[in-house]
Residue, then its C-alpha position, 0 to 999 in steps of 0.5 A: x500499500x502506498x504510504x501516501x494513501x490515506x482514508x478520508x472521512x469525506x470520500x474514501x481513499x484519496x491520494x494526499x501529498x505532504x508530510x506527517x506532523x506528530x500531534x498528541x491527542x490528550x484524552x481525559x476521562x472525568x470520572x466521578x469523584x462523588x462516588x470515588x471514581x478518579x479521573x484518568x488520562x491517556x495520550x495518543x500520538x496521531x500522525x496527521x498530514x501537515x495540510x489536513x483540514x479541520x474537518x478531518x481532525x474533528x472526525x478523528x477527535x470524535x472517533x477516538x472519543x468513541x473508542x475511549x468512551x467504551x472504557x470511561x467512567x465519566x465524561x470524555x474530552x479529547x484535546x490536541x496538544x497544539x490547542x493547549x499551547x494557547x490556553x491561559x492558565 
């Protein structure tokens, strides 16, 4: 299989040029402290193409939330590491 061939949420298999960018998805299971269920965290490395559009990233975010939601005890959130760089603390 050609390494430039990727699956797209819109139109099946499409040939995409460009290079991969490593982005980390930070997944949080909020738990429920009122009943003793603590928060849990996962980190997943996601190889996106440099020119991937926002729709593709959002599709991936929803997909990974669905997968990890099977193991969650609370509400799941998925943030990409580049989104957290601009957050005020």
